[in-house]
C-alpha positions in Angstrom: -16.3 -24.1 -14.7 -13.5 -24.2 -12.3 -12.6 -20.3 -11.8 -9.5 -21.2 -9.8 -8.1 -23.3 -12.8 -9.4 -20.9 -15.3 -7.5 -18.1 -14.0 -4.4 -19.9 -12.5 -1.6 -18.1 -13.8 0.5 -19.2 -11.1 0.8 -22.6 -12.5 2.8 -21.2 -15.4 5.3 -19.9 -13.2 5.5 -22.9 -10.8 5.7 -25.3 -13.8 9.0 -26.7 -14.7 9.6 -25.5 -18.2 11.9 -27.0 -20.8 12.0 -23.9 -22.8 10.9 -20.2 -22.8 9.0 -20.9 -25.8 7.0 -23.7 -24.2 5.7 -21.2 -21.5 4.8 -18.6 -24.2 3.0 -21.0 -26.4 0.5 -21.9 -23.6 -2.8 -20.4 -23.2 -3.2 -18.1 -20.2 -6.8 -19.2 -19.7 -8.1 -22.7 -19.9 -11.8 -23.5 -20.1 -13.1 -19.9 -20.7 -11.2 -18.8 -23.8 -8.0 -19.7 -25.4 -5.7 -16.4 -24.7 -2.4 -16.8 -26.3 0.6 -14.5 -25.8 2.0 -14.2 -29.6 3.1 -10.6 -29.0 5.2 -11.5 -26.0 6.7 -14.5 -27.7 7.7 -12.1 -30.7 9.2 -9.8 -28.3 11.2 -12.8 -26.5 12.5 -13.8 -29.8 13.4 -10.1 -30.9 15.2 -9.8 -27.6 17.2 -12.9 -28.1 18.3 -11.8 -31.7 18.9 -8.0 -30.4 19.9 -8.1 -26.6 19.7 -4.1 -26.6 15.8 -4.2 -27.3 13.2 -3.7 -24.6 10.0 -5.1 -24.3 7.6 -2.0 -25.5 4.5 -1.3 -23.7 1.3 -1.2 -25.7 1.6 2.6 -26.4 5.3 3.0 -27.0 8.4 1.3 -28.8 11.7 2.2 -27.2 15.0 0.8 -28.6 18.2 1.7 -27.0 21.5 1.7 -28.7 25.0 3.2 -27.7 24.2 6.6 -26.6 21.3 7.1 -28.7 17.5 6.6 -28.4 14.5 6.1 -30.9 11.2 6.3 -29.8 7.8 6.1 -31.4 5.4 7.5 -29.2 2.2 9.7 -29.0 3.4 11.5 -25.7 4.1 14.9 -25.5 7.7 16.1 -25.9 8.3 18.5 -22.9 6.9 20.3 -20.3 7.3 24.0 -18.7 9.9 25.2 -16.3 8.6 26.2 -13.0 10.8 27.8 -10.4 9.9 28.0 -6.6 11.4 27.6 -3.3 11.9 24.4 -1.6 8.9 23.2 0.5 9.2 21.0 3.6 5.9 19.2 2.9 6.4 15.9 1.2 4.3 12.9 0.6 5.9 9.5 1.4 4.8 5.9 1.1 1.7 5.5 3.3 3.4 5.4 6.5 7.1 5.9 5.3 9.7 7.7 7.4 10.5 11.2 5.8 14.4 10.3 6.0 13.6 7.6 3.4 12.8 10.1 0.7 15.6 12.3 0.1 16.5 13.3 -3.5 15.6 11.9 -6.7 18.4 9.4 -7.4 18.4 5.8 -8.2 18.8 3.3 -5.5 22.0 1.3 -5.6 21.8 -2.5 -4.7 25.3 -3.6 -3.3 26.1 -7.2 -3.6 25.9 -7.8 0.1 22.1 -6.9 -0.1 20.7 -10.0 -1.4 23.6 -12.5 -0.5 23.5 -13.0 -4.4 23.6 -11.0 -7.6 20.3 -9.3 -8.5 18.9 -10.9 -11.7 20.0 -9.1 -14.8 16.8 -9.3 -16.5 16.6 -6.8 -19.4 20.1 -5.5 -20.5 19.7 -2.0 -22.0 21.7 1.0 -22.4 20.9 3.7 -20.0 18.8 6.5 -21.7 20.5 9.6 -22.6 19.6 12.2 -20.0 17.6 15.0 -21.1 19.4 18.2 -20.6 17.9 21.6 -19.8 19.6 23.0 -22.8 17.9 20.4 -25.3 14.6 21.0 -23.6 14.9 24.8 -24.2 15.8 24.4 -27.8 12.5 22.4 -28.5 10.3 24.2 -31.0 7.3 25.8 -29.7 4.1 23.6 -29.6 0.6 24.6 -29.9 -1.4 25.3 -26.7 -2.8 22.2 -25.1 -6.5 21.7 -25.1 -7.0 21.0 -21.5 -10.1 20.9 -19.2 -11.7 24.3 -18.8 -10.4 26.0 -15.8 -13.9 26.5 -14.6 -14.4 23.2 -13.7 -11.9 23.5 -11.0 -13.5 23.6 -7.5 -10.8 25.8 -6.0 -12.0 29.6 -7.0 -8.2 30.4 -7.2 -6.6 27.9 -9.3 -3.0 27.1 -7.9 -1.9 26.4 -11.5 0.5 29.3 -12.4 1.9 27.8 -15.4 1.0 25.8 -18.6 2.5 22.7 -20.2 3.8 22.9 -23.8 2.0 20.0 -25.4 0.0 18.8 -28.1 -1.6 15.6 -26.2 -5.0 15.1 -24.8 -5.6 14.2 -21.3 -5.9 10.5 -20.8 -9.4 9.6 -19.3 -9.2 5.6 -19.6 -7.1 4.3 -16.7 -6.5 1.2 -14.8 -4.5 1.5 -11.6 -3.5 -1.6 -9.9 -4.0 -0.7 -6.1 -0.8 -2.7 -4.7 -1.1 -2.9 -0.8 0.8 -0.6 1.5 2.5 1.3 -1.4 0.8 4.8 -1.0 -2.0 3.3 -3.2 -4.7 4.9 -1.1 -3.3 8.4 -1.8 -3.1 7.6 -5.6 -6.6 6.2 -5.6 -7.9 9.5 -4.1 -6.3 11.2 -6.9 -8.2 9.1 -9.3 -11.3 9.5 -7.4 -11.0 13.4 -7.4 -10.1 13.6 -11.3 -13.0 11.3 -12.2 -15.8 12.9 -10.0 -14.5 16.5 -11.2 -14.6 15.4 -14.8 -17.9 13.3 -14.6 -16.1 10.0 -15.4 -17.3 6.7 -14.6 -15.7 4.2 -12.2 -15.7 0.3 -12.6 -16.8 0.1 -9.0 -17.2 -3.2 -7.0 -20.7 -4.9 -7.3 -23.1 -4.2 -4.4 -21.0 -1.4 -3.2 -18.2 -3.7 -2.1 -14.7 -2.3 -1.2 -12.7 -4.5 -3.4 -12.9 -6.2 -7.0 -13.3 -9.6 -5.5 -9.8 -9.5 -3.9 -7.9 -11.8 -3.2 -9.6 -14.0 -5.9 -8.5 -13.4 -9.5 -10.4 -10.5 -11.1 -13.4 -11.3 -13.2 -16.0 -9.1 -15.0 -18.5 -10.3 -12.6 -16.9 -8.2 -10.0 -18.0 -4.9 -11.6 -21.3 -3.2 -11.1 -23.3 -2.5 -14.1 -20.9 -4.3 -16.6 -22.8 -5.5 -19.8 -21.1 -8.4 -21.6 -20.6 -7.5 -25.4 -21.3 -3.9 -24.9 -18.7 -1.3 -25.6 -17.0 -0.3 -22.4 -18.6 2.4 -20.5 -16.2 2.9 -17.6 -13.1 5.4 -17.5 -11.4 4.4 -14.3 -10.6 1.0 -12.6 -8.7 1.5 -9.2 -10.1 -0.7 -6.4 -8.0 -3.5 -4.8 -7.9 -6.6 -7.3 -5.8 -9.5 -8.0 -4.8 -8.5 -11.5 -5.9 -10.6 -14.5 -5.4 -9.0 -17.9 -7.8 -10.9 -19.9 -10.7 -10.3 -17.8 -9.6 -6.6 -17.1 -9.4 -6.1 -21.0 -13.1 -6.9 -21.2 -14.2 -4.1 -19.2 -11.7 -1.5 -20.3 -10.9 -0.3 -23.9 -7.8 -1.2 -25.8 -6.7 2.5 -25.3 -6.5 2.3 -21.6 -3.3 3.5 -19.8 -2.3 0.8 -17.0 0.0 1.6 -14.1 0.7 0.6 -10.5 3.0 1.6 -7.7 5.6 -0.3 -6.0 7.3 -0.1 -2.5 10.6 -1.3 -1.0 9.8 -4.8 0.2 11.3 -4.2 3.5 9.2 -1.1 4.3 6.2 -2.8 2.9 6.5 -5.9 5.2 7.0 -3.8 8.4 3.7 -2.0 7.5 2.0 -5.2 6.5 3.1 -6.8 10.0 1.2 -3.8 11.6 -2.0 -3.5 9.5 -2.6 -7.3 9.0 -1.6 -8.5 12.5 -4.7 -10.6 12.6 -3.9 -12.5 9.5 -2.9 -16.4 10.2 0.8 -15.7 9.6 1.3 -12.8 11.9 -1.4 -13.3 14.7 0.9 -15.7 16.8 4.2 -13.8 16.2 5.2 -11.2 18.9 7.0 -9.0 16.6 8.3 -9.0 12.9 11.9 -10.0 13.9 10.5 -13.4 15.6 8.2 -14.0 12.4 11.2 -13.5 10.0 13.5 -15.7 12.3 11.0 -18.6 12.5 8.9 -18.5 9.3 8.5 -22.2 9.4 6.9 -21.9 12.6 4.3 -19.2 11.7 3.9 -19.1 7.9 1.6 -21.6 6.3 1.9 -21.5 2.4 -1.5 -22.9 1.8 -3.3 -20.4 4.1 -5.9 -18.2 2.1 -4.3 -15.0 3.6 -0.5 -16.3 3.2 0.2 -13.4 0.6 -0.1 -10.8 3.3 3.2 -12.4 4.8 5.2 -13.0 1.7 5.7 -11.4 -1.6 2.5 -9.4 -1.4 3.2 -7.3 -4.4 3.8 -10.4 -6.6 0.5 -11.7 -5.6 -1.4 -8.5 -6.4 0.2 -8.7 -9.9 -1.5 -12.0 -10.3 1.5 -14.3 -9.9 2.4 -17.1 -7.4 3.9 -15.5 -4.1 5.1 -18.8 -3.4 6.5 -19.4 -6.8 9.8 -20.4 -8.4 12.8 -17.8 -7.6 14.8 -18.9 -10.4 16.1 -16.5 -13.0 13.8 -17.8 -15.8 10.7 -17.5 -13.6 11.7 -13.9 -12.7 12.4 -13.0 -16.2 9.0 -14.3 -17.2 7.2 -12.3 -14.4 9.0 -9.2 -15.2 8.3 -9.4 -18.8 4.4 -10.1 -18.4 4.4 -6.8 -16.3 6.2 -4.8 -18.6 4.0 -6.0 -21.5 0.6 -5.2 -19.7 1.7 -2.0 -17.8 2.6 1.3 -19.2 4.2 2.8 -16.1 5.4 1.3 -12.7 5.7 4.1 -10.0 7.9 4.0 -6.8 6.4 5.0 -3.6 9.5 6.1 -1.9 9.8 8.9 -4.5 6.0 9.7 -4.4 6.1 13.4 -5.7 8.4 12.4 -8.6 6.0 9.4 -9.2 3.2 11.9 -9.5 5.0 14.4 -11.7 5.8 11.4 -14.1 2.2 10.2 -14.2 0.6 13.5 -14.9 3.2 13.9 -17.6 2.1 10.6 -19.3 -1.6 11.1 -18.8 -1.3 14.7 -19.9 -2.8 16.0 -16.8 -2.2 19.1 -14.9 -0.2 19.3 -11.9 -3.3 20.4 -9.8 -4.7 17.0 -10.8 -2.0 15.0 -8.8 -1.7 17.2 -5.8 -2.6 15.4 -2.6 -2.5 14.8 1.2 -1.2 11.6 2.4 -4.1 9.0 3.2 -3.9 5.7 5.3 -0.7 6.6 6.9 0.1 5.4 10.5 1.2 7.2 13.5 5.0 7.2 14.2 4.2 5.1 17.5 3.3 2.0 15.6 6.2 1.9 13.3 9.1 -0.5 13.9 12.7 0.0 13.6 14.4 -2.9 11.9 17.9 -4.1 12.3 20.3 -4.7 9.3 20.0 -8.5 10.0 16.1 -8.3 9.9 16.2 -6.3 6.8 18.4 -8.7 4.8 16.1 -11.6 5.9 13.0 -9.8 4.9 14.7 -9.0 1.5 15.6 -12.9 1.1 12.0 -14.0 2.3 10.5 -11.5 -0.2 12.8 -12.5 -3.1 10.2 -12.1 -5.7 9.1 -8.7 -4.7 12.6 -7.5 -4.2 13.6 -8.3 -7.8 10.4 -6.6 -8.8 11.3 -3.5 -7.1 14.8 -3.3 -7.9 13.8 -3.8 -11.7 11.3 -1.3 -11.7 13.1 1.3 -9.8 15.6 1.2 -12.6 13.0 1.6 -15.5 11.2 4.4 -13.3 14.4 6.8 -13.5 15.0 5.7 -17.3 11.2 7.1 -18.0 12.3 10.2 -15.9 15.4 10.5 -17.8 13.6 10.2 -21.2 10.4 12.1 -20.7 11.3 14.8 -18.2 14.9 15.1 -17.2 16.1 15.4 -13.7 16.4 19.1 -13.7 12.9 19.8 -14.9 11.7 16.8 -12.4 13.2 18.8 -9.6 11.4 21.8 -10.7 8.2 20.3 -11.0 8.5 18.4 -7.6 9.1 21.9 -5.9 6.0 23.2 -7.6 4.0 20.0 -6.6 5.2 20.6 -3.0 4.3 24.1 -2.9 0.8 23.4 -4.0 0.3 20.6 -1.3 1.7 23.4 1.3 -0.8 25.9 -0.1 -3.7 23.6 0.1 -2.6 22.5 3.7 -3.0 26.3 4.7 -6.4 26.7 3.1 -8.0 23.3 4.1 -6.4 21.7 7.3 -7.1 23.1 10.9 -3.8 21.7 12.4 -2.0 22.1 8.9 -1.4 18.3 8.7 -2.7 14.7 9.8 -3.8 14.0 13.3 -4.3 11.0 15.5 -7.7 9.3 14.9 -9.1 10.2 18.4 -8.9 14.0 17.5 -10.9 13.6 14.3 -13.9 15.6 14.9 -16.0 14.8 11.8 -16.4 11.0 12.0 -17.5 10.7 8.4 -14.0 11.6 7.5 -12.4 9.0 10.1 -10.3 6.3 8.4 -10.9 2.6 8.9 -8.6 1.5 11.8 -6.5 -1.7 10.7 -4.8 -4.2 12.8 -2.4 -2.6 15.5 -1.9 0.5 13.3 -3.2 4.1 14.3 -4.2 5.5 11.0 -4.1 9.3 10.9 -6.8 11.6 9.5 -7.5 15.3 9.2 -9.8 18.0 10.3 -11.0 20.7 8.0 -11.0 24.4 9.0 -14.1 26.1 9.9 -15.7 28.7 7.9 -14.8 27.7 4.5 -16.9 28.6 1.5 -18.9 25.9 -0.2 -16.7 25.4 -3.2 -13.5 25.3 -1.1 -15.1 23.0 1.5 -16.0 20.6 -1.3 -12.5 20.6 -2.6 -10.8 20.2 0.7 -13.1 17.6 1.7 -12.4 15.4 -1.3 -8.8 15.6 -0.6 -9.1 14.1 2.9 -12.1 11.6 2.4 -10.9 8.1 3.2 -11.2 5.6 0.3 -14.1 3.7 1.7 -16.2 6.7 2.3 -15.3 8.1 -1.0 -16.0 4.8 -2.9 -19.6 4.7 -1.5 -20.1 8.3 -2.5 -19.2 7.4 -6.0 -21.3 4.2 -5.8 -24.4 6.1 -5.0 -23.9 8.5 -7.7 -23.4 6.1 -10.5 -25.9 3.5 -9.1 -28.6 5.8 -6.9 -31.4 3.2 -7.1 -29.4 0.2 -6.2 -27.6 2.1 -3.6 -31.0 2.7 -2.0 -32.0 -0.8 -2.1 -29.0 -1.9 -0.4 -30.2 -2.5 3.0 -26.6 -3.0 4.7 -23.4 -1.2 4.1 -20.6 -3.0 2.2 -18.9 -5.6 4.3 -15.4 -4.7 5.2 -12.7 -7.2 4.1 -12.5 -9.9 6.6 -8.8 -9.4 7.2 -9.1 -5.8 8.0 -9.6 -6.0 11.9 -11.8 -3.1 12.8 -11.3 -1.8 16.1 -12.5 1.4 17.8 -10.3 4.3 18.3 
């Protein structure tokens, strides 16, 4: 069996298709099993007949008409109001500058941004904004059956309010860990939630750090997976190149799928620093030189070329060198909308975490975090307007992906929460982070790698980046120290801890630690 052929979703995007129906009638998998997309084909036909219909996710059907919304969903209807003062502590995308995150507003893409109009993909009416008056008039709901507070590791729980809800916390989750998009911080949130509630993880085989990336994901990449047996895993969140037919064999049908995106301009600036040792970047003196002379530095057939072009598109399983036509972009976005319940935006990290906990029916305490895998400011690059425009054009597929799902992100906020409630919840989340920083962190925030005292908490140093870390305060009691340590443990170390817990016998047999990804150039601090 030729795995590349069997998993080659990219050929569908590259193919010259006569009709959309021809694309939707083709099997995604050839040689392993015939996986057709009749549900997507039906959605496509419905959309042609009713232009205002959106492609639904697996758990929700949303139809928008002029000023009116109808919904069939199991999600909880509302949430509590929280008052608090503004906090100066914020989380941004991996290494995003603080001035990139201001207020929870949609981005606006002027016509000059991409030299051509952004693809109009799913034409829908803007959802009606949830007003505070509407939220206040909602009937009282029974108290949510959440996790016992006794399971919290922090002896004085920071949760001072409860959510009005009848929902049940979701415990089957797939997170597509998109590179350089604050995904390490999200991964830490999932690690902590799963460990606290004794959930099981779909971990890479032999204690590896990734699920076969950059190859397409297959079930063989998961430690302990038994074909034909009901899924025994709750959370999948390691790096992988997404391939739904294989992921669906590991996780149950009720699984919640989500991912996080980042502005491709910021992402590429970060990638150039982190992945300086890749074939596309290694000979370029700076990012401006690379983007001005891509034909000289970029080899589309190189195995690591995805780090330099449309990296998000690649992680979602599509061809990063694919066709930029309206048709192909539409197909890509429709596939992602059909396969994922939620796409978050890293430039609005706090808003993203509030929306995530709302849809997962988790508590605000569950999504509080410290930024992980972030860079020191000295390794960040200021880009000119001209370079910015060239990066957008070079990463055309990623740009269309980002613009589209930035819009749907705010639509979901308007529909599920409302802007006023969102602002209140964001303030509460920031206050919690600030309180935790006072409790846990010696310096009150992140520090340079050379100043990290406990080397077991030192993050891996990538490329030319200086990855920041944390020092914990001395004298913490056992429970508080455990909670604080979980918050600042880098992903590679945390992943090994979870592997030893789930597979203790095999972990003992492994004589060598998991090999680090080849493209991650480790260097001493």
